[in-house]
C-alpha positions as CSV (number, residue, x, y, z in Angstrom):
1,X,11.3,40.1,0.3
2,X,10.0,36.7,-0.6
3,X,8.0,35.7,-3.7
4,X,5.6,32.9,-4.7
5,X,4.2,31.9,-8.1
6,X,0.5,32.4,-8.6
7,X,-1.7,31.5,-11.6
8,X,-3.7,34.1,-13.4
9,X,-6.8,32.0,-12.8
10,X,-6.1,32.1,-9.0
11,X,-5.8,35.9,-9.1
12,X,-9.1,36.1,-11.0
13,X,-10.8,33.7,-8.5
14,X,-9.7,36.0,-5.6
15,X,-11.6,38.9,-7.2
16,X,-14.9,37.5,-8.6
17,X,-16.5,40.9,-8.7
18,X,-14.0,42.1,-11.4
19,X,-14.7,41.7,-15.1
20,X,-11.7,41.0,-17.4
21,X,-10.9,44.7,-18.0
22,X,-10.9,45.5,-14.3
23,X,-8.7,42.5,-13.6
24,X,-6.2,43.6,-16.3
25,X,-6.1,47.1,-14.8
26,X,-5.6,45.7,-11.3
27,X,-2.7,43.4,-12.3
28,X,-1.0,46.3,-14.2
29,X,-1.3,48.5,-11.0
30,X,0.2,45.7,-8.9
31,X,3.1,45.3,-11.4
32,X,3.7,49.1,-11.3
33,X,3.7,48.9,-7.5
34,X,6.3,46.1,-7.5
35,X,3.9,43.6,-6.0
36,X,3.6,41.4,-9.1
37,X,6.0,40.5,-12.0
38,X,5.0,38.4,-15.0
39,X,6.4,34.9,-15.4
40,X,7.1,35.2,-19.1
41,X,7.7,31.5,-19.6
42,X,4.1,30.9,-18.7
43,X,3.0,32.6,-22.0
44,X,0.1,35.0,-22.7
45,X,-3.5,34.0,-22.3
46,X,-4.5,35.0,-25.9
47,X,-7.0,37.7,-24.9
48,X,-7.0,41.4,-25.5
49,X,-5.5,43.1,-23.7
50,X,-3.2,40.1,-23.0
51,X,-2.1,38.9,-19.6
52,X,0.5,36.3,-18.7
53,X,-0.8,33.0,-17.4
54,X,1.3,33.3,-14.2
55,X,2.9,36.0,-12.0
56,X,5.5,36.3,-9.3
57,X,3.8,37.6,-6.2
58,X,6.2,39.5,-3.9
59,X,5.6,39.5,-0.1
60,X,7.3,41.8,2.3
61,X,8.8,40.0,5.2
62,X,7.4,40.9,8.5
63,X,9.5,42.8,11.0
64,X,9.9,40.7,14.1
65,X,12.3,43.0,16.0
66,X,9.7,43.7,18.7
67,X,8.9,40.0,19.1
68,X,12.6,39.1,19.5
69,X,13.0,41.9,22.0
70,X,10.1,40.5,24.1
71,X,11.3,36.9,23.9
72,X,14.8,37.7,25.0
73,X,14.2,40.3,27.7
74,X,10.6,40.5,28.9
75,X,9.5,37.0,29.9
76,X,10.3,34.9,32.9
77,X,13.8,33.6,32.9
78,X,12.3,30.1,33.7
79,X,11.1,30.0,30.1
80,X,13.3,28.7,27.3
81,X,12.3,30.9,24.3
82,X,14.6,29.2,21.8
83,X,11.8,27.6,19.9
84,X,9.8,30.8,19.5
85,X,12.9,32.8,18.5
86,X,13.2,30.4,15.6
87,X,9.4,30.5,14.9
88,X,8.3,34.1,15.6
89,X,5.0,33.6,13.7
90,X,4.1,30.8,16.1
91,X,4.9,33.0,19.1
92,X,2.5,35.6,17.8
93,X,-0.3,32.9,17.7
94,X,0.6,31.7,21.3
95,X,1.6,35.1,22.8
96,X,-1.4,35.4,25.0
97,X,-0.8,32.1,26.8
98,X,3.0,32.6,27.0
99,X,2.3,35.9,28.7
100,X,0.0,34.3,31.2
101,X,2.5,31.5,32.1
102,X,5.3,34.0,32.3
103,X,3.4,36.3,34.7
104,X,2.3,33.4,36.8
105,X,5.9,32.2,37.2
106,X,7.1,35.7,38.1
107,X,4.3,36.6,40.5
108,X,2.7,33.4,41.8
109,X,5.4,30.8,41.7
110,X,4.8,30.0,45.4
111,X,1.4,28.5,44.6
112,X,3.2,25.6,42.8
113,X,4.3,24.2,46.2
114,X,0.7,23.0,46.7
115,X,-0.4,20.2,44.3
116,X,-3.5,20.9,42.2
117,X,-5.7,18.9,39.9
118,X,-4.8,19.4,36.2
119,X,-7.9,21.5,35.4
120,X,-7.5,23.6,38.5
121,X,-3.9,24.4,37.7
122,X,-4.9,25.1,34.1
123,X,-7.5,27.7,35.1
124,X,-5.2,29.2,37.7
125,X,-2.5,29.9,35.1
126,X,-4.3,30.2,31.7
127,X,-7.8,31.1,32.8
128,X,-9.1,28.0,30.8
129,X,-9.7,24.8,32.8
130,X,-9.2,22.5,29.7
131,X,-6.1,24.3,28.3
132,X,-3.5,21.8,29.7
133,X,-5.6,18.6,29.3
134,X,-7.5,19.0,26.0
135,X,-6.2,22.1,24.2
136,X,-2.7,23.0,23.2
137,X,-1.3,23.5,26.7
138,X,1.1,20.5,26.6
139,X,2.7,21.7,23.3
140,X,3.1,25.2,24.7
141,X,5.0,23.8,27.7
142,X,7.2,21.8,25.3
143,X,7.9,24.8,23.2
144,X,9.0,26.7,26.4
145,X,11.0,23.9,27.8
146,X,8.8,23.5,30.9
147,X,8.3,20.0,32.2
148,X,4.7,19.4,33.2
149,X,6.0,18.2,36.6
150,X,7.2,21.7,37.3
151,X,3.6,22.9,37.4
152,X,2.9,20.3,40.2
153,X,-0.5,19.1,38.9
154,X,-1.9,15.6,39.0
155,X,-4.1,13.8,36.5
156,X,-7.6,12.9,37.6
157,X,-10.0,10.1,36.5
158,X,-13.7,9.2,37.1
159,X,-14.1,8.1,40.7
160,X,-14.3,4.4,41.0
161,X,-17.5,2.9,42.5
162,X,-17.1,0.1,45.0
163,X,-19.2,-1.6,47.6
164,X,-17.7,-2.8,50.9
165,X,-19.7,-5.7,52.3
166,X,-17.3,-5.7,55.2
167,X,-14.0,-4.2,56.3
168,X,-12.3,-7.2,57.8
169,X,-8.8,-8.1,56.8
170,X,-7.6,-10.0,55.0
171,X,-10.4,-10.1,52.4
172,X,-11.2,-10.7,48.8
173,X,-11.8,-7.9,46.3
174,X,-13.6,-8.5,43.1
175,X,-13.2,-6.1,40.1
176,X,-16.2,-6.2,37.7
177,X,-16.0,-4.9,34.1
178,X,-19.6,-4.0,33.6
179,X,-22.2,-1.9,35.5
180,X,-25.2,-4.3,35.4
181,X,-23.1,-7.1,36.8
182,X,-21.8,-4.8,39.5
183,X,-25.3,-3.9,40.5
184,X,-26.6,-7.5,40.5
185,X,-23.7,-8.8,42.5
186,X,-23.9,-6.0,45.0
187,X,-27.6,-6.7,45.4
188,X,-26.8,-10.4,46.0
189,X,-24.2,-9.5,48.6
190,X,-26.6,-7.1,50.4
191,X,-29.6,-9.3,50.5
192,X,-28.4,-12.9,50.3
193,X,-24.9,-13.8,51.6
194,X,-21.3,-12.9,51.4
195,X,-20.2,-15.3,48.7
196,X,-20.4,-15.2,44.9
197,X,-20.1,-18.6,43.2
198,X,-18.5,-20.0,46.4
199,X,-16.0,-17.2,46.7
200,X,-16.3,-15.0,49.8
201,X,-16.2,-11.3,48.8
202,X,-15.5,-8.4,51.1
203,X,-15.4,-5.6,48.5
204,X,-16.9,-5.3,45.0
205,X,-15.3,-2.9,42.6
206,X,-16.8,-1.5,39.4
207,X,-14.1,-1.2,36.8
208,X,-15.9,0.3,33.8
209,X,-13.9,-1.4,31.0
210,X,-10.6,0.2,30.1
211,X,-11.3,3.2,32.3
212,X,-10.0,1.1,35.2
213,X,-6.4,1.6,34.0
214,X,-6.5,5.2,35.4
215,X,-9.2,4.9,38.1
216,X,-7.7,1.9,39.8
217,X,-4.6,4.1,40.7
218,X,-7.0,6.4,42.6
219,X,-8.6,3.4,44.2
220,X,-5.3,1.9,45.4
221,X,-4.2,5.3,46.8
222,X,-7.4,6.8,48.2
223,X,-9.6,4.0,49.7
224,X,-9.7,3.2,53.3
225,X,-6.7,1.6,55.0
226,X,-8.1,-1.9,55.0
227,X,-7.5,-2.2,51.3
228,X,-3.7,-2.0,51.8
229,X,-3.6,-5.2,53.9
230,X,-0.8,-7.4,52.4
231,X,-2.9,-10.6,52.6
232,X,-5.9,-9.2,50.7
233,X,-6.6,-10.9,47.3
234,X,-7.8,-9.0,44.2
235,X,-9.9,-11.0,41.7
236,X,-11.0,-9.9,38.2
237,X,-14.0,-10.8,36.2
238,X,-14.9,-9.3,32.8
239,X,-16.5,-10.2,29.4
240,X,-15.1,-13.2,27.8
241,X,-13.8,-11.4,24.7
242,X,-10.3,-10.2,23.6
243,X,-10.8,-6.8,25.2
244,X,-11.8,-8.3,28.6
245,X,-8.8,-10.6,28.4
246,X,-6.5,-7.7,27.6
247,X,-7.9,-5.7,30.6
248,X,-7.1,-8.6,33.0
249,X,-3.5,-9.0,31.6
250,X,-2.9,-5.2,31.7
251,X,-4.0,-5.0,35.3
252,X,-2.0,-8.0,36.2
253,X,1.2,-6.5,34.8
254,X,0.5,-2.9,36.0
255,X,0.0,-3.8,39.6
256,X,2.2,-6.9,40.0
257,X,4.2,-5.0,42.7
258,X,1.1,-3.8,44.7
259,X,-1.2,-6.8,44.4
260,X,-1.6,-10.1,42.6
261,X,-4.6,-9.8,40.2
262,X,-6.3,-13.2,40.2
263,X,-8.8,-14.4,37.6
264,X,-12.2,-15.3,38.9
265,X,-12.3,-18.6,37.0
266,X,-15.5,-19.9,38.6
267,X,-17.4,-17.0,36.9
268,X,-15.9,-17.7,33.5
269,X,-16.7,-21.4,33.9
270,X,-20.3,-20.6,34.7
271,X,-20.5,-18.3,31.6
272,X,-19.2,-21.1,29.3
273,X,-21.7,-23.5,30.9
274,X,-24.6,-21.2,30.1
275,X,-23.3,-20.3,26.7
276,X,-23.0,-23.9,25.7
277,X,-26.6,-24.5,26.8
278,X,-28.0,-21.8,24.5
279,X,-25.6,-22.6,21.7
280,X,-22.4,-20.7,20.8
281,X,-24.0,-19.7,17.5
282,X,-26.5,-17.7,19.4
283,X,-23.8,-15.5,21.1
284,X,-23.2,-11.9,19.9
285,X,-20.5,-11.1,17.4
286,X,-17.2,-9.8,18.6
287,X,-16.7,-6.1,18.3
288,X,-14.4,-5.0,15.4
289,X,-10.9,-3.9,16.1
290,X,-10.1,-5.8,19.2
291,X,-6.5,-6.9,19.9
292,X,-6.4,-10.7,19.3
293,X,-2.8,-11.1,20.5
294,X,-3.6,-11.1,24.2
295,X,-4.4,-14.2,26.2
296,X,-1.3,-16.1,27.2
297,X,-1.6,-15.5,30.9
298,X,-5.3,-15.6,30.8
299,X,-5.5,-19.1,29.3
300,X,-3.2,-20.6,31.9
301,X,-5.9,-20.2,34.5
302,X,-8.0,-23.0,32.8
303,X,-7.8,-26.7,32.1
304,X,-6.8,-27.7,28.5
305,X,-10.4,-28.6,27.9
306,X,-11.8,-25.2,28.9
307,X,-8.9,-23.4,27.0
308,X,-10.1,-25.2,23.9
309,X,-13.7,-24.2,24.5
310,X,-12.8,-20.5,25.1
311,X,-10.7,-20.4,21.9
312,X,-13.6,-22.1,20.0
313,X,-15.9,-19.2,21.0
314,X,-13.5,-16.4,20.3
315,X,-12.1,-17.8,17.0
316,X,-15.6,-18.2,15.7
317,X,-16.0,-14.4,16.0
318,X,-18.3,-14.6,19.1
319,X,-18.0,-13.5,22.7
320,X,-19.8,-14.1,26.0
321,X,-20.8,-10.9,27.9
322,X,-20.8,-10.8,31.7
323,X,-24.5,-10.2,31.5
324,X,-25.1,-13.8,30.6
325,X,-25.0,-14.3,34.4
326,X,-27.6,-12.9,36.8
327,X,-28.6,-13.1,40.4
328,X,-29.9,-16.6,40.1
329,X,-26.5,-17.9,39.1
330,X,-24.5,-16.5,42.1
């Protein structure tokens, strides 16, 4: 049996409906029943009848025999129950989902041979589509010694939007960070010609900021075969700010084995030209919290003069959005 120290004021707070006499009688009853014992060193409260200022509260330990029995003998042998045997109270909280996983592994293990999307597998096992992705499904698997890979599910991302102006190979792909720029460039390619600032473009890809980190994987693996041509070139064009620079450098590193990510320098040069015309002081302020350490690989794409201009803009706390350009500039 364990015990904790509780103050008299905390006991009184627990029973607001009791007056002092009733509180006194309640504490005496608890002492007689062995549930409370006075902490004599705390002293008396000075009232009549007197009570001590603190008490030891005794708590009967729970009997987990049934829990241990279940953990050792009634669950799938594919589950490692060591964690829950050491933390039986946590097993009681997770018991429903442990049962569902155990039953699935014992009765439906064959279904794991076919890959499923994470939310599909989550519902199949736990009857909750978000349990693995956004609830405590991952920690449950960790507690049971189950690697996520054993459940044979794959992560999903928002489908990437792209426009194929043609399917010839080799060709140039251009990844755009923002939606408005994607729409205006796509409109230009549909109604005008197949070049943007002198660069011939076969496919235009909408990246959507940092979401491209996941969605570009799907794009590489799922688009039509012409994308995989070894001589294709992939260009990137984003906002001229620290975050846009970081996206470029991240993609460059992440896909260096699959494709060279080339900076669309002509677009950045055009942005700087227009920004200089309106005045750098008129540019919007840089968003707070951006990583300012990126840029080494980015700057190497420009002449020393333009590097100086870019740093001048960024270090003044300003940035140039892609939207500075429109159809009349392409």
